[in-house]
Structure formats: structure tokens, C-alpha cells
C-alpha positions as CSV (number, residue, x, y, z in Angstrom):
1,X,24.0,-24.2,-13.4
2,X,22.0,-25.8,-16.3
3,X,23.9,-29.0,-15.8
4,X,22.4,-29.4,-12.3
5,X,19.1,-27.6,-13.0
6,X,17.9,-27.7,-16.7
7,X,14.6,-26.1,-15.8
8,X,16.4,-22.8,-15.2
9,X,16.0,-22.2,-18.9
10,X,12.3,-21.5,-18.5
11,X,12.8,-19.3,-15.3
12,X,12.3,-15.7,-16.0
13,X,14.9,-14.5,-13.6
14,X,17.5,-16.7,-15.1
15,X,16.6,-15.5,-18.5
16,X,16.9,-11.9,-17.4
17,X,20.2,-12.5,-15.6
18,X,21.8,-14.2,-18.6
19,X,20.5,-11.4,-21.0
20,X,21.9,-8.8,-18.7
21,X,25.2,-10.5,-18.6
22,X,25.3,-10.7,-22.4
23,X,24.4,-6.9,-22.6
24,X,27.3,-6.1,-20.2
25,X,29.9,-8.4,-21.8
26,X,29.0,-8.0,-25.4
27,X,26.7,-5.2,-26.2
28,X,28.2,-2.6,-24.0
29,X,31.7,-2.8,-25.4
30,X,30.4,-2.8,-29.0
31,X,28.3,0.3,-28.3
32,X,31.3,2.1,-26.7
33,X,33.4,1.1,-29.7
34,X,30.7,2.3,-32.1
35,X,30.3,5.6,-30.3
36,X,34.0,5.9,-30.2
37,X,34.4,5.8,-34.0
38,X,32.2,8.9,-34.3
39,X,33.0,10.9,-31.1
40,X,35.4,9.8,-28.5
41,X,34.3,12.3,-26.0
42,X,30.7,11.3,-26.4
43,X,31.6,7.6,-25.8
44,X,33.4,8.6,-22.7
45,X,30.5,10.6,-21.3
46,X,28.0,7.9,-22.1
47,X,30.2,5.2,-20.8
48,X,31.2,7.2,-17.6
49,X,27.6,8.2,-16.7
50,X,26.2,4.7,-17.0
51,X,24.1,5.3,-20.0
52,X,25.8,2.7,-22.1
53,X,25.5,0.2,-19.3
54,X,21.8,0.8,-18.9
55,X,21.1,0.8,-22.6
56,X,23.0,-2.3,-23.3
57,X,21.4,-4.3,-20.6
58,X,17.9,-3.0,-21.5
59,X,18.4,-3.7,-25.1
60,X,18.7,-7.4,-24.5
61,X,16.3,-7.7,-21.5
62,X,13.4,-5.7,-23.0
63,X,12.3,-8.5,-25.3
64,X,12.2,-11.0,-22.5
65,X,10.2,-8.6,-20.3
66,X,7.7,-7.9,-23.0
67,X,7.4,-11.7,-23.8
68,X,6.7,-12.6,-20.1
69,X,4.9,-9.6,-18.9
70,X,3.3,-8.1,-21.9
71,X,4.6,-4.7,-21.5
72,X,7.9,-2.7,-21.1
73,X,9.0,0.7,-19.8
74,X,11.3,2.7,-22.0
75,X,11.7,5.3,-19.3
76,X,13.9,2.9,-17.4
77,X,16.9,4.0,-19.3
78,X,16.6,7.5,-17.8
79,X,15.8,6.2,-14.3
80,X,18.7,3.7,-14.3
81,X,21.0,6.5,-15.6
82,X,20.0,8.6,-12.5
83,X,20.5,5.7,-10.1
84,X,23.4,3.6,-11.4
85,X,26.3,6.1,-10.6
86,X,25.2,6.2,-6.9
87,X,25.3,2.5,-6.3
88,X,28.9,2.0,-5.6
89,X,28.9,5.0,-3.2
90,X,25.8,3.6,-1.4
91,X,27.5,0.2,-1.1
92,X,30.8,1.9,0.3
93,X,28.9,4.1,2.7
94,X,26.7,1.3,3.8
95,X,29.8,-0.8,4.6
96,X,31.4,2.1,6.4
97,X,28.4,2.4,8.6
98,X,29.4,-0.8,10.2
99,X,32.6,0.9,11.5
100,X,31.5,4.5,12.1
101,X,27.7,4.7,11.9
102,X,27.6,8.2,13.4
103,X,29.7,9.6,10.6
104,X,28.4,7.7,7.6
105,X,24.6,7.6,8.2
106,X,23.9,10.9,6.7
107,X,25.5,10.3,3.3
108,X,24.1,6.7,3.2
109,X,20.6,8.0,4.0
110,X,20.9,10.8,1.4
111,X,21.9,8.5,-1.4
112,X,19.3,5.9,-0.5
113,X,16.6,8.6,-0.2
114,X,17.5,9.8,-3.7
115,X,17.4,6.3,-5.2
116,X,14.0,5.6,-3.6
117,X,12.7,9.0,-4.8
118,X,13.7,8.3,-8.4
119,X,12.1,4.8,-8.2
120,X,8.9,6.3,-6.9
121,X,8.8,9.1,-9.4
122,X,9.3,6.9,-12.5
123,X,7.3,4.1,-11.0
124,X,4.2,6.1,-10.6
């Protein structure tokens, strides 16, 4: 991407995307390995619930957010942990609505409503 558009380096969204990728590909496995050394069950719970994913991406994106916007939210780890496990289900039910909307609109709406509620609660 940078070969064709070098100015992406100064683009905030590009910086955040690259940092989040580093968090997922490097930091998250390192955190999981570190937690596994002390307590294997804790590492499984934190990994399975999405906490390690949220923490790893936030660790590398927070400095960029602070630099560009002058503030950062540490409560995002909690809100992301409450939302992240539901995203795959929302995507599956949303796709299933294309086939059987009468069956899948209730679970899709319920999940989307929960996600919006969490965002509104922590965003206010």
C-alpha cells in the first residue's frame, strides 16, 4: 500500500490499523504465552473472552490515539470485552437474515441492541 501511496504513513486510520494488526499478530500471542506460564486456565479464560484481544490492540493503539486526539479512554477495554464475543454471532445472524428474515431478525436485533446499549453506556 505504501509503495502506491506513501502519504498513508501520516494517515491516522492507517496508523491505527497497522498498530492494531501488530497488537493482534505479535502482542496477543505474547500476552497469551506470558499468562500461560503462570496460570493456563487464566490464559484460556482471558483469551476465550476476548480480553487479551482487546488489551493487545489497545496497548498499541492508545499511544497513537493520545498523540492525535490528546485523550484516551481506558474504559474501552471493558466495553470491547462486552461487545467482542458477540460480533461473530451478529455477522452470522445478519447473513442468515438474507435467507430467513422472519426467523433471524429477533436474535440479530437483540445482539445489535445490546452492542448499541453498551456503546451508549460507556460513551456517555
